[in-house]
N, C-alpha and C positions, 0 to 999 in steps of 0.2 A: 599472564594477564595480557589482554589485548588493548588495554586503555591507551588511546592516542598513539599507538604504534604504527597505525596505517591511516591513509587518507584517501578520500575520493578526489581525484584530480581531473576527471573528464566526464562529461555527460553528453548524451546525444539522443535525438528522437527523430522520428518521421512526422509527417503530417498526421492528423487524426481525422477520421471521417466515418460515416456509416458504411461506406464502401470505398476501398482502394483497389486498383486493378492489380497491383503487384502481389506476388506470392509472399507467404509468411517468411520464407527464407530470404527473399530479396529485402523485405522490410527489416528483418533482423540484421542483415549485413550492413545496410545503410545506417541503422542506428549505432551499431558497433563502430563503424568507421568514423561516424560523426563524433562519437565519444573519444576515440583515439586522437582525432584531429584536435579536439578541444583540449586534450591533455598534452599535445605536442609529442606523442609517442608513436613510433612506427608500428604497423601491424606485426612485423616480424619479431618484435620484442615480446609479444603476448605469449605467456606460458601457463595461463590458468583461465578456466572458464567456470561459471556457475549460472545455472538457470533453474527452471521449474520442471518437475516431472510431466506436467501438462504441456510443456513446450514442444511443438511439432518439429522444430529444426534443432538437430543435435549438434554438439560441439565439434564433431568430426566435420560436418558440412560447413559450419561457420568458419572453423580454422582453415580449411582448404580455400574457401571463397575469399577470405580477407587476406590470406598470405601469412598466417601465423607461423612461427617456428615450432620447435619441439615443445609439446605441452606436457607439463609435469604434475598438474593438478586439475581435476575436473569433478564437478558434483552437480546433482540435481536435487531439488527440495520438493517435497510433496504438498498436497492439500491446497492446490490452487493459490488463491491470494494469501493464504497463511504463510507461504514460502517467500514472499517478496523480500523482506528484510534479511531473511536467513541467507539469501544468495550473497549479499554483501558481507554478512558475518562469516560465511565459509571462506570467502576470498581473504578477508582480513586475517583469519586464523592461518590460512596457507602462507600468506606473505609474512606474517609476524613470526612464523616458525621456520621460515626458510625453504618451504616447499615450492615456492614460486616467487617471482619478482613483479610481474605485471599481470593483474587479473582483470577479466571482463565479466560482468554480469549483464544479463539482458532478458527481456521478455518481448516476444512478437506474437501478435494475435489478430485473427480476423473474425472476431465475435460479431461484429456488425453485419457482415455479409455471409458469415458462415453459419453452420447449424447450431441449434441449442443442444448442449450435451445430453439433457434428460430426455430428448426425443428418441434416442436409440433404444428400442424395445427388443432388439434381437439378442442382446447379451444378458446373462443372468445378473440380477441385482446383487451388488455387494451386500454383505451381512447387515450393515447399518440400514441400507435402503429397504431391506425386507421388513423393517419395523416402522417404516414411514410411508413409502410410496403406495403400497396397496391400500392405505387408509386415507389417501387424498393429498398427502404432502409431496407433490410431484416435483416442485421447483424449489430452489433456494428461497425464493420470495415467500412460499408457503411456510417453510420451516421457520424463517426469521419472523414472519407474521405471527406465528404462534408464540414465539418468545416475546415479541413486542406486546401482545395482548396480555400475557402473564405479567410483564413488567408494568404495564399501565394499571392492571388490576391491583397489584400488590403495593405499588408506590405512588399511584396517583398521577403518573406522567400522562400528558395529553397530546393530542395531535398538534397543538400549538408548539409544543416542545420539539416535535419532529420537524415542524415547519421551520423553526429557528435554525436547525441544522441545514435543511435544504436551502434556505435563503442565504445563509453565510457562504455556502459553497457557490451558489449561483452569483452572488455579488462579486466574489473573487473571479469567477469565470468571465464576468462582464468586463473585467479589467485586463483579461488575458487574450490577446488576438489568436493564440493557438488553440484556445478552448472551443469545443464544439458548440457550447452555449454562449459564446462571446456576445452575440448581438440579440440574445433572447432573455430579457429580464423576467423575474418571477415575482408575482404578487401573492398576498395571502388569499385573495379571492380565487386566483387561478389554482392555488394549491388545494383549497378546501372544496372546490367544485370539480376537481379532476376525477377521472374514473378510478375505480378500485383495481388494483392488480391482485392483491391478496389481503383482504381486510384484516387489520386496520392500515395496511400499506397502500397508498395511492400511487399514481403514476410518478410523482415527484419524490417519493420515498425510495425509488429504485434507481440504481446506477444506469449509466448509458450502455449501449451496445456499440462497440467501437472496433474499427480496424486501425492498427498502428503498432509501433514498436519503440522501445526505449532501451538505453544501455548506460552503464557507468564503468569507470576505470578505477581500480584500487591499486595503490603502490605503498611502499614503506613511507613512514614519516620523513625519513632522511631524503629519499628521492623526491618526495612531494615538494620540498623546498626549492627544487630546481625546475619545477614545472611552471608553465606560464600563468596558470590560474591560481587564485588563492586556495590553498588546501582546506578541505573540510574533513576534520579528523573523526574517525570512528572511535568514539569515547567508550561506549559500552554496547554490548549486543547480547541478545538472549532469544531462546526458543522456549515454547511452553506447550506441554501436553499434560493436562490435569488427570488425576486418577479417575478411572471409570468413565472416561470421556466417550461421548457419542456425538459424532459430527453434526453440527448445526443445531440440534435440539437438546443436547445435554440430558437425555432421559435419565441416565443412571447417576448423575451427580446428586449429592445431598441438596444442593441448591442449583437448579438449572440456569439461574441468572448469574452465577459465578463461573464465567467461562475461562478459556485459555489465557486471556489477557492477565488474569490475576496471577497465574503461574509464571508467565513470562516476566511480569513486572517485578516480582520479588527478586528474581535473579538479576534483572537489568539494573535496578536501583542499588542492589548490594554491591555491584562492581563500580558504581559511579561516584564521582566527587561532588555531585549536586543532586537535588531532588526535584519533585514535581513543581514546587514553588519557584524554582530557578529556570524553568523552561520558558524561553521567550516566544516560541512559536511551535505549533504541532501540526503534523500531517497524519491524521487518524483515518484508518481504513474505513471507507464509506460506501461499500457496495449497497447498503441499505441504511437509512437514517437512524434506526434504533441502535445500530452498532456503535454510534458515536457516544451517546450517554452511557452505554454499557462499558465502553472503553475508558471514558473519563473516570468512571468509578474504579475499574480494574487497575488503571495506571496511577491512581492515587490523587487525582485532581480534586476529588470531592468524596463525600462519604457514601455509604451504601444506600442506594435508593435516591440519591440526590442528583444523579446525572441529568434528569430532565430539567430540574430547577436551575442547574448550573448554566443552561443555555439562555436563560432569560436576560433581558436588559442589554442585549448586544454583546454578550460575553465572548462570542465566537468571532466577532468582527474585528477588523483592524482597530486597535485602540482598546479592545475589550480585555477581559481577564486572560483569555487564551485564544489568540487568533489561530485559526486552523484552516487547513486545506486551501492555502493561499493561491494555488493555481486553478482551483475549482474542483479538485478531487475527482473521484470516480462518478460522482453525481452530476457534475457539470463541465469538467474539462474533457476527460476521457476515461474509459474503464479498460485498463490493460493490466488487470490483476495487481493493482497498487503500485506498479513501478514508477508511475508519474509522481507519486508521493515522495519517493526517494529523490528523484531529480529536482523536485520543487524544494525539498529540504536543503539540497546543495545550493540552489539559487538563492534562497533566503540568507544563508550564511556567507555567500559571496557578495550579497548586496545587489543582486541583479533580478530579483523577482518583479513581476509586473504589479504585484500588490505587496511591496516591501514593508516589513515590520521594522520600524526604526531601531538601529543598533542591535539587531538580532545576533546573538552569539551562541545560543544553544537551541537545538531542535530535537523533538521526539518524532520518530517515524514509526508507525505501527503497521503490522500486516493484518490479515483478516481475522476478526473476532468470530467465534462460533466454530472454528476449526483449529486444529493444531497450528500454532501461530508463531510469530517472531517479532522482534522490535529492535531498533537501534537508536542510540543517542548520538547525535552529531554535535560537534562544536567547531567554532572557527579558531 
């Protein structure tokens, strides 16, 4: 069991922007060194790394650049944002089983100034893409737009429900000086009159395109007690790949709206000492607004088809039923494949968030819904 045997003791990040001049490697190393400094741990003590398969900077280059010692564990997790929480889970497993003692997870990305992945037409489409892209689903926004339309048709969700998600994230970003949308409030009129990206998704239903990097440091619970920051324990962790899954569109599932979150959630809660009703704050992957109501259902905060209605009445705001994405999330702080949701979860349980939930002791962090995913439960 991994329960509470490891803790996140350091977090770090670079600035976020549409364009940063530094390379992805430079940004990665700066975030990692900042996290180690936050943890009070020397780079030479790092012996484990975890990141994403989509990460352009590998552990060999990071280890050399920061001055790490001998590395005894390293892993990469696939499926873009679906791998965010799994990076922490892999390090927690490595540390808990004695494979390593100091682990670093990171994500560095220049999506703001770099190319869009789907623009590369020179390579053969992967098998799932052969069933979508020739028929007009070229971008993730198109695929999620189709799921959103199905969800609205079947359960009566509306654009107002999606606006509630976008507004909650923007309101929190307006409190966060590091957020790209810090000084840009959002109104319902702005949302409803914005241009379509892939109907029914408008501009504000889509995440930002960001340059930036983040990192965190994982050690044993015993060592965490000697670190300068309040430890944030990894209470439970899970990955989820449902049967007959087809990325983003779930073509072959019996119910396309029952995504990977449902599979991850069953394992996550099975290992935990608390349930959805005991979560004080959540950081839910928000590359697109419809992923939030789908995740609210998948992780058990409401019933099937009730995710839209759950957002009503300020439920996602500070003081609501489930405050979420308190740094602004991918919609309004930065989109770095969800890693800022992990670091924000740590800030909440340290009591240092710019939009602090009073007395927060438990936090759910989720990775991308619609693709093979992961999640972690944190506690202070």
